[in-house]
C-alpha positions in Angstrom: -37.7 -41.7 -32.8 -39.7 -40.6 -30.1 -41.9 -44.3 -30.5 -38.6 -46.4 -29.8 -37.7 -44.1 -26.8 -40.7 -44.6 -25.6 -40.5 -48.7 -25.9 -37.2 -48.7 -24.0 -39.0 -46.5 -21.1 -41.4 -48.8 -20.9 -39.1 -52.2 -20.9 -37.0 -50.5 -17.8 -40.2 -50.3 -15.7 -40.2 -46.3 -16.4 -43.7 -45.9 -17.4 -43.9 -42.9 -14.8 -41.2 -41.1 -16.8 -42.5 -42.4 -20.4 -46.2 -40.6 -19.9 -44.4 -38.0 -18.8 -42.0 -37.4 -21.4 -44.8 -37.6 -23.9 -47.2 -35.3 -21.8 -44.7 -32.7 -23.0 -44.8 -33.6 -26.5 -48.3 -33.4 -26.7 -48.9 -29.9 -24.9 -46.6 -28.9 -27.7 -48.3 -30.1 -30.5 -51.6 -29.5 -28.8 -50.5 -26.0 -28.4 -49.7 -25.2 -31.9 -53.2 -26.4 -33.3 -54.5 -23.7 -30.5 -52.4 -21.5 -32.1 -53.2 -22.6 -36.0 -57.0 -22.0 -34.8 -56.6 -18.5 -33.6 -54.2 -17.6 -36.8 -57.3 -18.5 -38.7 -59.7 -16.6 -36.2 -57.4 -13.2 -36.3 -57.2 -13.5 -40.3 -61.1 -13.3 -40.3 -61.3 -10.5 -37.5 -58.7 -8.7 -40.3 -60.9 -9.0 -42.9 -64.0 -7.9 -40.8 -62.0 -5.0 -39.7 -60.9 -3.8 -43.4 -64.6 -4.2 -44.1 -65.7 -1.6 -41.5 -68.4 0.9 -42.4 -67.0 4.7 -43.3 -68.8 5.6 -40.2 -65.7 4.2 -37.9 -62.7 6.7 -37.6 -59.8 5.9 -39.5 -57.6 6.0 -36.5 -59.6 3.4 -34.9 -59.6 1.2 -37.6 -55.6 1.0 -37.9 -55.4 0.9 -34.2 -57.2 -2.0 -34.3 -55.6 -3.5 -37.3 -52.0 -3.0 -35.9 -53.4 -4.6 -32.5 -54.4 -7.9 -34.5 -51.4 -7.6 -36.6 -49.2 -7.5 -33.0 -51.2 -10.4 -32.1 -50.3 -12.8 -35.5 -47.1 -11.5 -35.0 -46.8 -13.2 -30.7 -49.0 -16.7 -32.4 -46.1 -17.1 -34.9 -43.4 -16.2 -32.4 -45.1 -19.0 -29.7 -45.4 -21.4 -32.9 -41.6 -21.3 -33.9 -41.1 -21.6 -30.0 -43.2 -24.6 -30.2 -41.7 -26.0 -33.1 -38.2 -25.7 -31.6 -39.4 -27.6 -28.2 -40.9 -30.6 -30.5 -37.8 -30.8 -32.0 -35.6 -30.5 -29.1 -38.0 -33.2 -27.5 -37.7 -35.7 -30.8 -33.4 -34.8 -30.6 -33.6 -35.7 -26.7 -35.0 -39.2 -27.4 -32.7 -40.0 -30.3 -29.7 -38.9 -27.9 -31.3 -41.0 -24.8 -31.3 -44.5 -26.8 -28.0 -43.9 -27.8 -26.6 -43.0 -24.5 -29.0 -46.0 -23.2 -27.3 -48.2 -26.3 -24.0 -46.6 -25.3 -23.9 -46.1 -21.3 -27.1 -47.9 -19.8 -30.1 -47.1 -18.4 -28.4 -44.3 -16.1 -26.8 -42.1 -18.5 -30.7 -42.6 -20.7 -32.0 -41.0 -17.5 -29.5 -38.1 -17.5 -29.7 -37.3 -20.9 -33.9 -37.6 -20.6 -33.7 -35.4 -17.6 -31.2 -32.6 -19.3 -34.0 -32.2 -22.2 -36.9 -32.0 -19.8 -35.1 -29.3 -18.1 -34.3 -27.4 -21.2 -38.1 -27.6 -22.4 -39.0 -26.5 -19.2 -36.3 -23.6 -19.1 -37.8 -22.6 -22.5 -41.2 -22.4 -22.0 -40.5 -20.0 -18.6 -38.6 -18.0 -20.7 -41.3 -17.5 -23.7 -44.0 -17.1 -20.6 -41.8 -14.9 -19.2 -41.7 -12.5 -22.8 -45.0 -12.8 -23.3 -47.0 -12.1 -20.0 -44.0 -9.4 -18.7 -44.3 -5.9 -18.6 -42.5 -5.5 -22.5 -45.1 -8.3 -23.8 -46.6 -5.7 -25.6 -50.2 -7.4 -26.0 -53.0 -5.4 -25.5 -55.3 -5.3 -22.8 -59.3 -6.1 -23.3 -59.6 -2.2 -22.8 -57.7 -1.1 -25.5 -59.1 -3.3 -28.1 
């Protein structure tokens, strides 16, 4: 569906919009790949923490394990958010193609703009949750 939408935008001499839409999609895919790498690295950290020598106080080890687990939960949440964004973009592309067939270029543009606005709002909301005071991410000094 994305391919059809991109072709349609290009046919309508809307290359800039086509590139912008694909940038959103590629951003979501790229972030998911980076999150997968981070999740793998955190799994390695958990394994290393579980093998800490007995010299380390149990409380320190447990605190670090809790922090790593919390970060893994945030990664999972963000990955799910990005997956929903990708799905939303694919649905927006399908709706835009359908709108073009039914009502023409201006309706296609309206549908696409509305879909992109939804993505921007979702990213801003999630960014706020991650960086806000209640995000709960550990600071470097806490690790």
